[in-house]
C-alpha positions as CSV (number, residue, x, y, z in Angstrom):
1,M,-27.0,70.2,1.7
2,A,-24.5,69.7,4.5
3,R,-26.5,66.7,5.8
4,I,-26.4,65.0,2.4
5,N,-22.7,65.6,2.2
6,L,-22.2,64.2,5.6
7,L,-24.4,61.2,4.8
8,L,-22.5,60.6,1.6
9,L,-19.2,60.9,3.4
10,L,-20.3,58.3,5.9
11,A,-21.5,56.0,3.1
12,V,-18.2,56.3,1.3
13,I,-16.2,55.6,4.6
14,A,-18.5,52.6,5.4
15,T,-18.0,51.3,1.8
16,A,-14.3,51.7,2.0
17,L,-14.1,49.9,5.3
18,Y,-16.2,47.1,4.0
19,L,-14.0,46.9,0.9
20,V,-10.9,46.7,3.1
21,H,-12.5,44.0,5.2
22,T,-13.5,42.0,2.1
23,Q,-10.0,42.1,0.7
24,Y,-8.5,41.0,4.0
25,Q,-10.9,38.0,4.1
26,S,-10.1,37.2,0.5
27,R,-6.3,37.2,1.3
28,Q,-6.9,35.0,4.3
29,L,-8.9,32.5,2.3
30,Y,-6.4,32.5,-0.5
31,T,-3.6,31.8,2.0
32,E,-5.6,29.0,3.6
33,F,-6.4,27.6,0.1
34,D,-2.7,27.7,-0.8
35,R,-1.7,25.8,2.4
36,A,-4.4,23.2,1.7
37,Q,-3.0,22.7,-1.8
38,Q,0.5,22.3,-0.4
39,E,-0.8,19.8,2.2
40,A,-2.6,17.9,-0.6
41,R,0.6,17.7,-2.7
42,K,2.6,16.5,0.4
43,L,0.0,13.8,1.1
44,E,-0.1,12.7,-2.5
45,T,3.7,12.4,-2.5
46,E,3.5,10.4,0.7
47,H,0.8,8.2,-0.7
48,D,2.9,7.5,-3.8
49,R,6.0,6.7,-1.7
50,L,3.9,4.3,0.5
51,Q,2.5,2.6,-2.6
52,V,6.0,2.0,-3.9
53,E,7.1,0.7,-0.5
54,K,4.0,-1.6,-0.3
55,R,4.8,-3.1,-3.8
56,A,8.4,-3.6,-2.7
57,Q,7.3,-5.4,0.5
58,A,4.8,-7.6,-1.3
59,T,7.1,-9.3,-3.8
60,P,6.6,-13.0,-4.0
61,L,10.2,-13.8,-3.1
62,R,10.1,-11.7,0.0
63,V,6.7,-13.1,1.1
64,E,8.1,-16.7,0.7
65,K,11.3,-15.8,2.6
66,L,9.3,-14.4,5.5
67,A,6.9,-17.4,5.5
68,K,9.9,-19.8,5.7
69,E,12.0,-17.9,8.2
70,Q,9.5,-16.2,10.6
71,L,6.5,-18.5,10.3
72,Q,8.4,-21.7,9.7
73,M,6.1,-22.6,6.8
74,R,7.0,-25.0,4.1
75,T,5.8,-25.7,0.6
76,A,2.8,-28.0,0.4
77,S,3.5,-31.4,-1.1
78,P,1.3,-34.5,-1.4
79,A,3.3,-36.1,1.5
80,I,2.2,-33.4,4.0
81,T,-1.2,-32.6,2.6
82,Q,-4.4,-33.9,4.2
83,Y,-7.5,-34.1,2.2
84,V,-10.9,-33.9,4.0
85,R,-14.1,-35.3,2.7
86,P,-17.4,-33.3,3.0
87,D,-18.4,-35.5,5.9
88,G,-15.3,-34.5,7.8
89,S,-13.3,-37.8,7.5
90,V,-9.6,-37.5,6.5
91,I,-8.4,-39.2,3.3
92,P,-5.0,-40.9,3.9
93,A,-2.0,-39.0,2.7
94,V,0.0,-40.2,-0.3
95,A,3.0,-42.2,0.9
96,P,6.3,-40.5,0.1
97,L,8.6,-42.0,-2.4
98,P,11.5,-44.0,-1.0
99,P,14.8,-42.2,-1.2
100,T,17.0,-43.2,-4.1
101,T,20.5,-44.5,-3.2
102,P,23.4,-43.4,-5.3
103,A,25.0,-46.0,-7.6
104,K,28.1,-47.8,-6.3
105,P,31.4,-47.1,-8.0
106,G,32.5,-49.9,-10.3
107,V,28.9,-51.2,-10.9
108,A,27.8,-50.9,-14.5
109,S,24.9,-48.6,-15.2
110,A,21.7,-49.7,-16.8
111,R,22.1,-47.0,-19.4
112,P,24.1,-47.6,-22.5
113,A,27.2,-45.5,-22.8
114,R,27.3,-42.9,-25.6
């Protein structure tokens, strides 16, 4: 009878130690899970902030301003456009319109007065 009691006591102690160990692991995993969730929320907030910043940086007005100032680009017009045929030859550009001169004071306009 004493052996059975001793065996049962050892079984109870081993079970209790295993239970304590399992609870400890459970708490560690929960803490790690909570940290991972906090990191995920932090990264999601950072991602949202970067998306807003990206949209602000890519506005058409800002892109055009940077293209003109930093890259010295200009708007395409027929006067500066070169068209290329499939064989590689260049089609001559359209000649720019001559500049208009302002009307001289005292000279009658071609339009009737209203």
